[in-house]
C-alpha positions as CSV (number, residue, x, y, z in Angstrom):
1,M,-34.2,43.1,-19.7
2,P,-36.5,40.0,-19.1
3,K,-36.8,39.0,-15.5
4,Y,-36.5,35.2,-14.6
5,F,-37.3,33.2,-11.5
6,V,-34.7,30.7,-11.1
7,R,-34.6,27.7,-8.4
8,F,-31.6,25.6,-7.1
9,A,-31.5,23.1,-4.4
10,C,-28.7,21.8,-2.3
11,P,-28.6,18.6,0.1
12,L,-26.5,20.8,2.6
13,R,-27.7,19.4,6.1
14,V,-28.3,23.0,8.0
15,R,-31.5,24.1,9.5
16,L,-32.8,27.4,8.6
17,S,-35.8,27.3,10.9
18,T,-37.4,29.9,8.5
19,Y,-37.2,31.7,5.0
20,A,-34.1,34.0,5.3
21,Q,-33.3,36.8,2.8
22,L,-29.8,37.0,1.4
23,Q,-28.5,40.4,2.4
24,D,-24.9,40.7,0.8
25,K,-25.9,41.1,-2.7
26,N,-22.6,43.0,-3.4
27,R,-20.7,40.4,-2.5
28,V,-22.7,38.2,-4.8
29,L,-22.6,40.4,-7.7
30,K,-18.7,40.4,-7.5
31,Q,-18.8,36.6,-8.7
32,F,-20.3,37.9,-12.1
33,I,-17.6,39.6,-14.3
34,G,-19.0,41.7,-16.5
35,T,-22.8,41.4,-15.4
36,A,-22.9,44.3,-13.0
37,S,-26.6,44.8,-14.0
38,T,-27.3,41.5,-12.4
39,Q,-29.1,41.7,-8.9
40,P,-30.0,38.5,-7.7
41,S,-32.4,38.3,-4.8
42,F,-32.6,34.9,-3.1
43,V,-34.9,33.4,-0.6
44,L,-33.2,30.7,1.4
45,Y,-35.7,28.0,2.7
46,D,-35.3,24.4,4.2
47,L,-36.1,21.5,2.3
48,V,-37.8,18.7,4.6
49,E,-39.2,15.4,4.6
50,K,-41.9,14.3,6.9
51,E,-41.0,11.1,9.0
52,G,-44.0,10.7,10.7
53,A,-44.2,13.6,13.2
54,V,-41.0,14.7,12.4
55,S,-39.5,17.0,9.8
56,L,-36.2,15.7,9.0
57,P,-33.9,18.3,6.8
58,Q,-32.9,17.3,3.3
59,G,-30.9,20.5,2.2
60,I,-31.5,24.0,1.3
61,G,-33.9,25.6,-1.4
62,F,-32.7,28.7,-3.3
63,D,-35.3,30.8,-5.2
64,A,-34.3,34.2,-6.7
65,H,-35.6,36.8,-9.2
66,I,-32.8,37.8,-11.8
67,Q,-32.7,40.1,-14.7
68,A,-30.6,38.6,-17.5
69,P,-30.6,38.5,-21.2
70,N,-32.0,35.0,-21.5
71,I,-33.0,32.0,-19.7
72,T,-29.8,30.1,-20.1
73,E,-27.7,33.3,-18.9
74,A,-30.2,33.8,-15.8
75,I,-29.7,30.0,-14.8
76,L,-25.8,30.3,-15.1
77,Q,-25.5,33.5,-13.3
78,C,-27.9,31.9,-10.3
79,D,-25.5,28.9,-10.2
80,H,-22.7,31.2,-9.5
81,A,-24.5,32.8,-6.7
82,A,-26.1,29.6,-5.2
83,N,-22.5,28.3,-5.1
84,F,-21.4,31.4,-3.0
85,V,-24.1,31.2,-0.6
86,V,-23.2,27.6,-0.3
87,D,-19.9,28.3,0.3
88,M,-20.5,31.1,3.3
89,I,-22.8,28.4,4.8
90,T,-20.4,25.9,4.9
91,L,-18.0,28.1,6.5
92,A,-20.4,29.0,9.3
93,T,-21.4,25.5,9.9
94,Q,-18.9,23.1,9.1
95,A,-21.7,20.8,7.4
96,E,-20.9,19.0,4.6
97,P,-22.0,20.6,1.2
98,S,-22.9,19.1,-2.2
99,A,-23.0,21.2,-5.1
100,P,-26.3,23.1,-5.9
101,K,-28.4,21.5,-8.4
102,F,-30.7,23.3,-11.0
103,V,-34.4,22.9,-10.5
104,L,-36.4,24.8,-12.8
105,A,-36.7,28.4,-14.4
106,Y,-39.2,30.4,-16.0
107,D,-40.0,33.7,-17.5
108,A,-41.3,36.1,-14.6
109,S,-41.6,39.4,-16.5
110,P,-44.7,41.2,-16.1
111,G,-47.3,41.3,-18.8
112,V,-46.2,38.0,-20.5
113,T,-48.7,35.5,-21.1
114,E,-46.6,32.7,-23.0
115,R,-43.6,32.2,-20.6
116,E,-40.8,29.8,-21.2
117,L,-40.2,27.1,-18.5
118,V,-36.9,25.0,-18.2
119,A,-36.9,21.9,-15.5
120,D,-34.5,19.3,-14.7
121,N,-36.2,16.2,-13.7
122,P,-34.1,13.5,-11.9
123,L,-34.9,10.0,-13.6
124,G,-32.3,8.2,-11.3
125,T,-28.7,6.7,-11.1
126,A,-27.2,5.2,-14.2
127,V,-26.4,1.7,-14.5
128,V,-22.8,1.6,-15.6
129,S,-20.8,-1.5,-16.2
130,R,-17.2,-2.2,-17.6
131,M,-16.1,-5.6,-19.0
132,L,-12.6,-6.8,-17.4
133,N,-10.1,-7.4,-20.2
134,G,-7.5,-9.6,-19.4
135,F,-5.4,-8.4,-22.2
136,L,-4.7,-5.1,-20.1
137,L,-5.2,-6.3,-16.6
138,M,-2.3,-9.2,-16.7
139,P,0.3,-6.9,-18.2
140,I,-0.5,-4.4,-15.3
141,V,-0.1,-6.7,-12.6
142,T,2.8,-8.7,-14.1
143,A,4.8,-5.2,-14.1
144,A,3.6,-4.0,-10.7
145,N,4.9,-7.4,-9.0
146,E,8.1,-7.5,-11.1
147,L,8.6,-3.7,-10.1
148,R,7.8,-4.5,-6.2
149,G,9.9,-7.4,-6.1
150,K,12.9,-5.3,-7.3
151,A,12.0,-2.9,-4.6
152,A,13.3,-5.0,-1.7
153,T,16.8,-4.8,-3.1
154,S,16.8,-1.4,-5.2
155,Q,16.2,2.0,-3.8
156,E,15.3,3.2,-7.4
157,A,12.7,0.5,-7.8
158,A,11.5,1.2,-4.1
159,E,10.8,4.9,-4.9
160,G,9.2,4.2,-8.4
161,M,6.9,1.6,-6.8
162,E,5.9,4.0,-4.1
163,R,5.1,6.8,-6.7
164,V,3.2,4.5,-8.8
165,D,0.9,3.4,-5.9
166,R,0.2,7.1,-5.2
167,A,-0.4,7.8,-8.6
168,I,-2.9,5.5,-9.1
169,K,-4.7,6.4,-6.0
170,W,-4.8,9.8,-7.6
171,L,-6.3,8.6,-10.6
172,R,-9.1,6.8,-8.5
173,K,-9.6,10.3,-6.7
174,G,-10.1,12.0,-10.1
175,I,-12.4,9.4,-11.6
176,G,-14.7,9.5,-8.5
177,E,-14.9,13.3,-8.4
178,T,-17.9,15.4,-9.9
179,A,-16.5,18.6,-9.7
180,I,-14.2,20.0,-12.6
181,L,-11.3,21.5,-10.3
182,D,-11.2,18.5,-7.9
183,E,-11.2,16.3,-11.0
184,F,-8.2,18.1,-12.8
185,T,-6.5,18.6,-9.4
186,A,-6.1,14.9,-8.6
187,Y,-4.9,13.9,-12.5
188,W,-2.3,17.0,-11.8
189,V,-1.0,15.8,-8.5
190,G,-0.8,12.3,-9.8
191,L,1.5,13.7,-12.6
192,E,3.6,15.6,-10.2
193,V,4.0,12.5,-8.2
194,L,5.4,10.7,-11.2
195,D,7.6,13.9,-12.4
196,P,10.8,13.3,-11.1
197,I,11.1,9.9,-12.5
198,L,9.2,10.5,-15.9
199,K,12.1,12.6,-17.4
200,P,14.7,13.5,-14.6
201,V,16.7,16.7,-14.5
202,Q,19.9,16.1,-16.6
203,R,23.2,17.3,-15.1
204,V,26.7,18.3,-17.1
205,F,29.9,19.1,-15.9
206,R,31.7,22.4,-16.4
207,S,33.3,22.8,-19.9
208,C,36.6,23.6,-21.1
209,P,36.3,27.5,-22.4
210,R,38.7,26.5,-25.3
211,C,37.4,23.2,-26.4
212,D,33.9,23.0,-24.6
213,K,34.5,19.6,-23.6
214,P,32.9,18.7,-20.3
215,I,35.7,18.4,-17.2
216,S,34.7,16.1,-14.4
217,R,37.9,16.4,-12.7
218,C,40.9,18.9,-11.9
219,N,43.9,17.9,-13.6
220,H,46.0,19.4,-10.8
221,C,44.8,17.3,-7.8
222,G,42.1,15.1,-9.3
223,A,39.3,16.6,-7.4
224,E,35.7,16.0,-8.7
225,V,34.4,19.4,-10.4
226,A,31.2,20.3,-8.9
227,Q,28.3,19.7,-11.3
228,A,25.4,22.2,-12.7
229,E,22.0,21.5,-13.5
230,K,20.7,22.4,-16.9
231,T,18.2,24.9,-17.5
232,V,15.1,22.9,-17.7
233,N,11.0,22.9,-17.1
234,V,10.6,22.4,-13.5
235,L,7.6,19.9,-14.3
236,E,9.8,18.4,-17.4
237,G,8.3,14.9,-16.5
238,I,4.6,16.2,-17.1
239,R,5.6,18.4,-20.0
240,Y,7.5,15.2,-21.5
241,V,4.1,13.0,-20.9
242,M,1.6,15.5,-22.2
243,E,3.6,17.0,-25.3
244,E,6.0,14.2,-26.5
245,K,3.7,11.3,-25.7
246,R,0.3,12.7,-25.7
247,G,0.6,15.3,-28.2
248,V,-1.0,18.4,-26.4
249,D,0.0,21.5,-27.8
250,A,2.7,23.4,-26.2
251,K,0.8,26.7,-25.9
252,A,-2.2,24.8,-24.6
253,F,0.0,23.2,-22.0
254,K,1.7,26.3,-20.8
255,T,-1.7,27.7,-20.5
256,I,-2.9,24.8,-18.4
257,R,0.2,25.2,-16.4
258,S,-0.2,28.5,-15.4
259,M,-3.8,28.1,-14.7
260,R,-3.1,25.3,-12.3
261,G,-0.5,27.7,-10.5
262,A,-2.8,30.5,-10.2
263,L,-5.8,28.4,-8.9
264,L,-4.0,26.3,-6.6
265,H,-1.6,29.2,-5.2
266,G,-4.0,31.9,-4.8
267,G,-3.2,33.9,-7.9
268,K,-6.9,33.9,-9.1
269,G,-10.6,32.1,-9.1
270,L,-12.4,29.6,-11.0
271,G,-14.3,31.8,-13.4
272,K,-16.3,30.6,-16.0
273,P,-13.0,30.7,-19.0
274,E,-11.2,28.9,-16.6
275,L,-13.9,26.3,-16.2
276,D,-14.3,25.9,-20.0
277,T,-10.5,25.5,-20.4
278,L,-10.2,22.8,-17.9
279,T,-13.4,21.1,-18.8
280,R,-11.9,20.9,-22.4
281,Y,-8.3,19.4,-21.4
282,I,-9.4,17.4,-18.4
283,P,-9.7,14.2,-20.7
284,D,-6.0,14.9,-22.0
285,F,-4.7,15.1,-18.5
286,R,-6.5,11.9,-17.4
287,R,-5.2,10.0,-20.2
288,G,-1.7,11.7,-19.5
289,L,-1.6,10.4,-15.9
290,V,-2.6,7.0,-17.2
291,H,0.5,7.1,-19.9
292,A,2.9,8.1,-17.2
293,I,1.7,5.5,-15.0
294,G,2.3,2.9,-18.0
295,L,5.9,4.2,-18.6
296,V,6.9,3.7,-15.1
297,L,5.7,0.3,-14.9
298,G,7.3,-0.2,-18.3
299,L,4.1,-1.4,-20.1
300,G,4.1,-1.9,-24.0
301,D,2.8,0.8,-26.1
302,D,-0.1,-1.5,-27.4
303,V,-1.2,-1.6,-23.4
304,I,-0.6,2.0,-22.7
305,A,-2.6,3.1,-25.6
306,A,-5.6,0.8,-25.2
307,L,-5.7,2.1,-21.1
308,A,-5.3,6.0,-22.1
309,A,-7.9,5.4,-25.0
310,A,-10.6,4.6,-22.7
311,D,-13.2,6.9,-20.6
312,P,-14.2,6.7,-17.1
313,R,-17.4,5.0,-16.2
314,R,-18.8,6.6,-13.1
315,M,-21.3,4.5,-10.7
316,H,-23.1,7.6,-9.7
317,A,-23.8,8.9,-12.9
318,P,-27.0,10.7,-12.7
319,V,-29.4,11.0,-15.3
320,K,-31.9,13.5,-15.8
321,Q,-34.1,15.3,-18.2
322,R,-34.4,18.9,-18.9
323,L,-37.5,19.8,-20.3
324,R,-38.2,23.3,-22.1
325,E,-41.9,24.1,-22.5
326,F,-44.0,27.2,-23.0
327,I,-46.5,27.7,-20.3
328,H,-49.7,29.8,-19.4
329,L,-49.6,31.7,-16.1
330,N,-51.9,34.2,-15.4
331,E,-50.0,35.5,-12.2
332,V,-46.4,35.6,-11.2
333,P,-46.2,34.3,-7.5
334,A,-44.3,36.6,-5.2
335,L,-41.0,35.1,-4.2
336,Q,-41.5,34.1,-0.9
337,E,-44.4,31.9,-2.1
338,I,-42.0,29.0,-2.3
339,D,-45.4,26.3,-3.2
340,K,-46.9,28.6,-5.7
341,Q,-44.0,28.4,-8.4
342,P,-45.3,26.6,-11.6
343,S,-43.5,23.5,-12.5
344,I,-43.8,20.4,-14.4
345,K,-42.9,17.1,-12.9
346,L,-42.4,13.5,-15.0
347,D,-43.2,10.3,-13.6
348,S,-41.0,8.2,-15.5
349,V,-40.7,4.4,-16.0
350,R,-37.3,3.1,-17.1
351,T,-36.3,0.1,-18.8
352,V,-33.0,-1.3,-18.6
353,T,-31.2,-3.8,-21.1
354,L,-27.8,-4.9,-19.9
355,R,-26.0,-6.8,-22.5
356,Q,-23.6,-9.4,-21.1
357,D,-21.4,-9.7,-24.1
358,K,-20.7,-6.1,-24.8
359,D,-19.5,-3.3,-23.0
360,D,-22.7,-1.1,-22.9
361,V,-26.0,-0.4,-21.2
362,N,-29.1,0.5,-23.0
363,E,-31.8,2.5,-21.1
364,K,-35.2,3.6,-22.3
365,Y,-37.4,6.1,-20.3
366,D,-41.1,6.5,-20.9
367,C,-42.2,9.7,-19.3
368,D,-45.9,11.3,-18.3
369,P,-45.8,14.7,-17.5
370,N,-47.7,16.5,-14.6
371,E,-48.1,20.1,-15.0
372,I,-48.3,22.2,-11.4
373,N,-49.7,25.7,-11.0
374,C,-49.5,26.4,-14.9
375,S,-50.7,24.9,-18.4
376,V,-48.6,23.8,-21.1
377,I,-49.1,25.6,-24.4
378,Q,-49.5,22.3,-26.5
379,E,-48.9,23.9,-29.8
380,K,-45.4,25.1,-28.8
381,G,-44.2,21.7,-28.6
382,R,-41.8,20.1,-26.2
383,L,-37.9,20.0,-26.3
384,V,-36.5,17.1,-24.2
385,N,-32.8,16.3,-23.7
386,I,-31.4,13.5,-21.6
387,L,-28.5,14.7,-19.6
388,S,-26.2,12.3,-17.8
389,D,-22.2,12.2,-17.0
390,P,-20.9,11.8,-20.4
391,F,-18.3,9.5,-19.3
392,S,-20.9,7.1,-18.0
393,G,-21.0,5.0,-21.3
394,L,-24.7,5.3,-21.4
395,R,-27.0,4.8,-24.4
396,I,-30.1,6.2,-23.6
397,N,-33.2,6.3,-25.9
398,Q,-35.4,9.5,-26.3
399,P,-38.7,9.7,-23.7
400,S,-41.9,9.1,-25.4
401,R,-44.2,12.2,-26.0
């Protein structure tokens, strides 16, 4: 099986002081279901930036040698392992972490002359914009003001407005998240906030055993007969919005609901299958939360449809290139030889066109590659992908060769 070198980095503000070998490989292996042959061996080291005579901590580097069927699988498995290491360090230091970011990977198998190298090159923060549409804003403001006005004299309206305020804040939190589980959790909690007033539990009186008509009072003394709740879904309001209003398949909703309970209440961890499922359905739950807010505010169907159709735009959307090259490398550096690992850096020039009359941004990148500790096999060609937040609204031209 091929052997790969994989590098990750994380802006976790801790100081290691020296190279550190990750010891607990067995704990890392448990993160990889069905990959018992995988044995990542991490070297951890400080990422620093010089400020005069002082070295300021910028984060931690993760270098690993790993056996895997292909380079994509090696990157994925080291991603899980790097997150495990960050979890342990966070618990030990209480230092605020960020997610580990992939830097580069290459074929480190012995005896190979043409080695595949994959690298991510940050190109900057995306320029994002969205024009404010009065057709959408004014009905929202009007409905919220009407509900807030009724709240002064109506307990039902007061509860409705309080729940709408909380749900909108959860929507804001979800749109601002970058981690899949955090984003999904925010949308789900927002829906749970509105659940009781979206489709309240129906109550029925006891029924006559002969004619089956409901009995509300005792014919003898006139006392009210105790009510009984119908057997309904505990989260009937969420089910109503997601299935009946948003058209999510009942089986899919049941799967997500069960997963949510398992993830948030200790039933199971977030593995690749769960991550893939959440990623697929996150837009549905974001739109479901928007739809639910619109229903409680009493917005028109056309306004709700327009609000739910929009994708979010995130100011922090990162833009990067993923490069795939075939390189010459005569000798594979040892894992501890941090500075000798091959890499390809890109000096990029960005041209931004912001269209004032439309809701989009165009960006163009011209890039000049710089090979470090390796040489590119030119005849193999270059594969370049632009990676950015899929909801940023960017339209990016391919970079020049």
